[in-house]
C-alpha positions as CSV (number, residue, x, y, z in Angstrom):
1,M,-5.6,-2.3,26.6
2,V,-3.0,-5.2,26.1
3,A,1.3,-5.5,26.5
4,S,3.0,-3.9,24.0
5,L,4.5,-7.5,22.7
6,D,1.4,-7.9,20.5
7,N,3.0,-4.4,18.7
8,V,6.2,-6.2,18.5
9,R,3.8,-9.4,16.7
10,G,2.7,-6.8,14.6
11,L,6.0,-4.3,13.7
12,T,7.6,-8.3,12.5
13,L,4.8,-9.3,10.5
14,A,4.6,-5.7,8.9
15,M,8.1,-5.9,8.3
16,S,8.1,-9.0,7.2
17,S,5.2,-8.3,4.7
18,S,7.6,-5.0,3.6
19,A,10.5,-7.4,2.4
20,F,8.0,-9.8,0.2
21,I,6.4,-7.2,-1.5
22,G,9.4,-5.5,-1.8
23,S,11.4,-8.5,-2.8
24,S,8.4,-9.8,-5.4
25,F,8.3,-7.1,-7.6
26,V,12.5,-7.2,-8.4
27,I,11.9,-11.6,-8.7
28,K,9.1,-10.7,-10.7
29,K,11.5,-8.3,-13.0
30,V,14.5,-11.0,-13.2
31,G,11.4,-13.8,-14.3
32,L,10.0,-10.5,-17.3
33,K,13.4,-10.1,-18.1
34,K,14.3,-14.3,-18.5
35,A,11.2,-14.5,-20.4
36,G,11.5,-11.9,-22.9
37,D,14.7,-12.8,-23.8
38,N,13.5,-16.7,-24.8
39,G,9.9,-15.2,-26.4
40,R,7.6,-12.2,-26.4
41,R,8.1,-9.8,-23.9
42,A,4.7,-8.8,-21.4
43,A,5.0,-5.4,-23.3
44,S,4.0,-6.2,-26.2
45,G,1.3,-8.7,-25.4
46,G,3.2,-11.5,-25.0
47,F,2.3,-14.7,-22.0
48,S,5.6,-16.6,-22.4
49,Y,6.5,-15.4,-18.7
50,L,3.7,-17.7,-18.1
51,Y,6.5,-20.3,-18.1
52,E,8.7,-19.2,-16.2
53,P,9.2,-20.2,-12.8
54,L,11.1,-17.1,-11.8
55,W,8.4,-15.5,-12.5
56,W,5.8,-17.5,-10.0
57,L,8.7,-17.3,-7.5
58,G,7.5,-13.3,-7.0
59,M,3.8,-13.8,-7.6
60,I,4.1,-16.8,-4.4
61,T,6.7,-13.9,-3.1
62,M,3.9,-11.1,-3.7
63,I,0.8,-13.0,-1.8
64,L,3.1,-14.0,0.9
65,G,3.5,-10.3,1.8
66,E,-0.2,-9.6,1.5
67,V,-0.6,-13.0,3.9
68,A,1.3,-11.2,6.7
69,N,0.5,-8.3,5.8
70,F,-3.4,-9.1,6.6
71,A,-2.3,-10.8,10.1
72,A,-0.5,-7.5,11.0
73,Y,-3.8,-6.0,11.3
74,A,-4.5,-8.5,14.0
75,F,-1.7,-7.5,16.5
76,A,-1.4,-3.9,16.6
77,P,-2.8,-0.5,15.1
78,A,-3.1,0.7,12.0
79,V,-1.2,3.5,12.9
80,L,1.7,1.7,13.0
81,V,1.0,-1.3,10.0
82,T,0.1,1.2,7.4
83,P,2.5,3.7,6.9
84,L,5.2,0.2,6.9
85,G,4.4,-0.6,3.5
86,A,6.8,2.8,2.5
87,L,9.5,0.5,3.4
88,S,9.0,-2.5,0.4
89,V,10.2,1.0,-1.6
90,I,13.0,0.3,0.1
91,F,13.7,-3.0,-0.3
92,S,12.9,-2.7,-3.8
93,A,15.6,0.2,-4.8
94,V,17.8,-1.5,-2.9
95,L,17.6,-4.9,-4.2
96,A,17.3,-3.9,-8.0
97,H,20.4,-2.1,-7.6
98,F,22.8,-5.1,-6.3
99,I,20.5,-7.3,-9.3
100,L,19.2,-5.2,-11.7
101,K,22.0,-3.0,-11.6
102,E,19.4,-0.3,-11.4
103,N,21.3,2.6,-9.9
104,L,20.2,4.4,-6.9
105,H,21.2,8.0,-7.0
106,M,22.6,10.1,-3.7
107,F,19.3,11.4,-3.5
108,G,17.5,7.8,-3.4
109,I,19.4,7.0,-1.1
110,V,18.3,10.1,1.3
111,G,14.9,8.8,0.4
112,C,15.7,5.6,2.1
113,I,17.0,7.0,5.2
114,L,13.9,9.6,5.6
115,C,11.9,6.8,5.2
116,V,13.8,3.7,7.5
117,V,13.9,7.7,9.9
118,G,10.4,8.0,10.3
119,S,9.6,4.3,10.6
120,V,11.9,4.6,13.7
121,G,9.2,7.3,15.1
122,I,6.8,5.5,14.3
123,V,7.2,2.7,15.9
124,L,8.9,4.2,19.1
125,H,5.6,5.7,19.5
126,A,2.8,3.9,18.6
127,P,0.0,3.1,20.6
128,K,-1.3,-0.5,22.0
129,E,-3.2,-1.8,20.4
130,R,-6.9,-2.8,22.3
131,K,-7.6,-5.7,23.8
132,I,-11.0,-6.8,21.7
133,D,-12.6,-9.9,22.5
134,S,-14.8,-11.4,20.0
135,M,-17.1,-9.3,16.8
136,K,-19.8,-8.3,18.5
137,E,-17.3,-5.6,20.5
138,I,-16.1,-5.1,16.6
139,W,-19.8,-4.8,15.5
140,H,-20.4,-1.8,18.1
141,L,-17.7,-0.2,17.5
142,A,-18.5,0.4,13.7
143,T,-22.2,1.3,14.9
144,Q,-20.5,4.3,16.7
145,P,-22.2,7.4,15.5
146,G,-18.7,8.9,14.3
147,F,-17.7,5.6,12.4
148,I,-21.0,5.8,10.9
149,V,-21.1,9.1,9.4
150,Y,-17.6,8.6,8.3
151,S,-18.5,5.0,6.4
152,C,-21.8,7.4,5.0
153,V,-19.4,10.6,4.0
154,A,-16.8,7.9,2.0
155,V,-18.9,5.9,0.4
156,A,-21.2,8.8,-0.7
157,C,-18.3,10.6,-1.9
158,V,-17.1,7.4,-4.0
159,L,-20.2,6.8,-6.1
160,F,-20.1,11.0,-6.2
161,L,-17.1,10.1,-7.9
162,I,-17.9,7.1,-10.0
163,F,-21.4,8.7,-11.0
164,W,-20.4,11.9,-12.0
165,V,-16.9,13.1,-12.0
166,V,-15.2,10.6,-13.7
167,E,-16.4,10.7,-16.6
168,R,-15.9,14.6,-17.5
169,S,-13.1,14.5,-15.8
170,G,-11.0,11.2,-14.9
171,H,-9.4,11.2,-18.0
172,R,-7.4,15.0,-17.2
173,L,-7.6,14.6,-13.4
174,M,-5.0,12.2,-11.7
175,L,-6.8,12.8,-7.9
176,V,-9.9,11.8,-8.8
177,Y,-9.2,8.1,-9.6
178,I,-6.7,8.4,-6.6
179,A,-9.8,9.7,-4.3
180,I,-11.8,6.6,-5.3
181,C,-8.9,4.2,-4.0
182,S,-8.1,5.6,-0.6
183,L,-11.7,6.2,0.5
184,M,-11.7,2.2,-0.1
185,G,-8.8,1.1,0.7
186,S,-9.5,2.8,4.5
187,L,-13.0,1.1,4.7
188,T,-10.9,-2.1,3.1
189,V,-8.2,-2.0,5.9
190,I,-11.1,-1.8,8.8
191,S,-13.0,-4.6,7.8
192,V,-9.6,-6.8,7.0
193,K,-8.2,-5.7,10.9
194,A,-11.7,-7.2,11.5
195,V,-11.3,-10.3,9.6
196,A,-8.3,-10.9,11.4
197,I,-8.9,-10.4,15.0
198,A,-11.9,-13.0,13.9
199,L,-9.0,-15.6,13.0
200,K,-6.6,-14.6,15.8
201,L,-10.1,-15.1,18.1
202,S,-11.0,-17.9,16.1
203,F,-8.1,-19.6,16.4
204,S,-7.5,-18.9,20.1
205,G,-10.8,-21.2,20.7
206,S,-13.8,-18.3,20.2
207,N,-14.3,-19.3,16.7
208,Q,-16.0,-16.1,15.7
209,F,-17.6,-17.1,12.0
210,I,-21.0,-18.2,13.4
211,Y,-21.7,-14.5,13.6
212,V,-23.4,-12.7,10.9
213,Q,-21.8,-9.8,11.0
214,T,-18.0,-11.9,10.2
215,W,-19.3,-12.4,7.1
216,F,-20.9,-8.9,6.9
217,F,-16.8,-7.6,6.9
218,I,-16.1,-10.7,4.6
219,V,-18.0,-8.7,1.8
220,V,-16.7,-5.5,2.3
221,V,-13.3,-6.4,2.4
222,T,-13.7,-7.8,-1.6
223,I,-16.5,-5.4,-2.9
224,C,-14.1,-2.4,-1.7
225,C,-10.3,-4.8,-3.2
226,L,-12.8,-4.8,-6.8
227,V,-13.2,-1.2,-6.7
228,Q,-9.8,0.1,-4.9
229,L,-8.2,-2.2,-8.0
230,N,-10.3,-1.3,-10.9
231,Y,-8.8,2.2,-10.5
232,L,-5.7,2.1,-9.3
233,N,-5.3,0.2,-12.7
234,K,-7.2,3.0,-14.5
235,A,-4.8,5.6,-12.8
236,L,-2.0,3.4,-13.5
237,D,-2.8,3.2,-16.9
238,S,-3.4,6.9,-17.4
239,F,-1.2,9.2,-15.6
240,N,2.6,8.4,-14.9
241,T,3.4,5.8,-12.0
242,A,6.1,8.2,-10.4
243,V,3.3,10.6,-9.3
244,V,0.4,7.9,-9.0
245,S,2.7,5.9,-6.2
246,P,3.2,8.3,-3.8
247,V,0.2,10.4,-4.3
248,Y,-1.7,7.9,-3.8
249,Y,0.4,6.1,-1.3
250,V,-0.2,9.1,0.8
251,M,-3.6,10.3,0.8
252,F,-4.5,6.0,1.6
253,T,-2.3,5.8,4.8
254,I,-4.0,9.7,5.7
255,L,-7.4,8.5,5.4
256,T,-6.9,5.0,6.7
257,I,-5.3,6.6,9.9
258,V,-8.6,8.7,9.9
259,A,-11.1,5.9,10.0
260,N,-9.0,3.6,12.2
261,M,-8.8,6.9,14.7
262,I,-12.6,6.9,14.8
263,M,-13.4,3.6,14.9
264,Y,-10.5,2.3,16.4
265,K,-9.6,5.3,18.5
266,D,-5.7,4.1,18.4
267,W,-4.2,7.5,19.8
268,A,-7.1,7.6,23.1
269,S,-4.6,6.8,25.9
270,Q,-1.8,8.7,23.5
271,T,-0.3,11.9,24.7
272,A,0.0,15.0,22.3
273,T,3.9,14.4,22.2
274,Q,3.2,11.1,21.2
275,I,1.3,11.9,18.2
276,A,2.9,14.8,17.3
277,T,6.4,12.3,17.2
278,Q,3.9,10.6,15.0
279,L,2.9,12.9,12.7
280,C,6.4,14.0,12.1
281,G,7.6,10.0,11.7
282,F,4.8,10.0,9.0
283,V,5.4,13.3,7.3
284,T,9.2,11.9,7.4
285,I,8.3,8.8,5.6
286,V,6.2,10.7,2.9
287,A,9.2,12.8,2.2
288,G,11.6,10.5,1.6
289,T,8.7,8.3,-0.7
290,F,8.9,11.2,-2.8
291,L,12.1,11.7,-3.2
292,L,12.4,7.5,-4.0
293,H,9.9,7.8,-7.1
294,K,11.2,11.3,-8.6
295,T,14.7,10.4,-8.5
296,R,14.7,6.3,-9.4
297,D,15.1,6.8,-13.4
298,M,18.5,9.0,-12.3
299,G,22.2,7.9,-13.0
300,N,20.2,4.7,-15.4
301,P,20.6,4.6,-19.2
302,P,17.8,5.2,-21.0
303,P,15.9,1.8,-22.7
304,P,17.0,0.4,-25.6
305,D,14.5,1.6,-27.7
306,Q,15.8,5.0,-26.7
307,M,18.9,4.7,-27.4
308,C,18.4,3.5,-30.7
309,L,16.2,6.7,-32.3
310,E,18.9,8.2,-30.6
311,E,21.8,6.6,-32.8
312,A,20.0,7.4,-36.1
313,G,19.3,10.9,-35.1
314,E,15.4,10.1,-34.7
315,C,14.7,9.9,-30.7
316,A,12.7,12.7,-29.6
317,P,11.6,14.0,-26.3
318,R,9.0,11.4,-25.1
319,S,6.1,13.1,-23.8
320,M,4.7,13.0,-20.4
321,N,1.7,12.9,-18.1
322,S,-0.2,16.2,-18.0
323,S,-0.1,14.9,-14.5
324,S,3.9,14.9,-14.3
């Protein structure tokens, strides 16, 4: 095991990623509002936001966040990096409170505090990153019986859900789409970590792109990301975002930690107390994330179109998806 300096680097990159991604939502929303004032709104099918510099700044900020998150996996274990993704919700909520004037309710503040407390618990007791010297070593870990079984089960479940369950129940059961995204997401993180380590070793002078295994992981990342994004969009389009986001975060994080524990054996050198503390930290983050999502609209005025209908005496309660 290497010194904890790598964990510090991974932690810094993960927190930077959350800051960039959380900020990007607010920046893009400001850009969308400005574009909507000067042209057709995006919600109405307009594309005037493509001419708005702030929207592009938000996109660049999001890309920087994803790059930082990608790099974090090269230095720190997934059990440290993945749960910290919840911090982007805090950055987004706080910036929206001050910039967009979207009030952060008292329960939202409690949710932010819970996320921070849980993150601190995970950071203080995170395992050290395993020292890996070549892609062949990663491939050896990936071809161990335990991870082969996990990969086969994950792929079989995804294929069953896509070709059998989606057509029959996908439009009614939110967990069908989220399960597909989460299973593919766990394999995505495994492959992203492998590619990130290959890049780190290559920059250190040991070219890892001469190995077929490196390109195999790149192909896996591409395929898994495309499937993941496709079904995440279906989930967001069919169900309440306030429910989809936290449920997806929980399932994705759990499966990612399990997959990494099987392949990279992140917790092999830890005591039961350290593992229990990390699990408690994760549960605390989950509670904070749910609280933030459930109370994010508290204290905010209703949308303008609903206010107009109310003034005209024609406002009817908005229907909610069955998942909420």
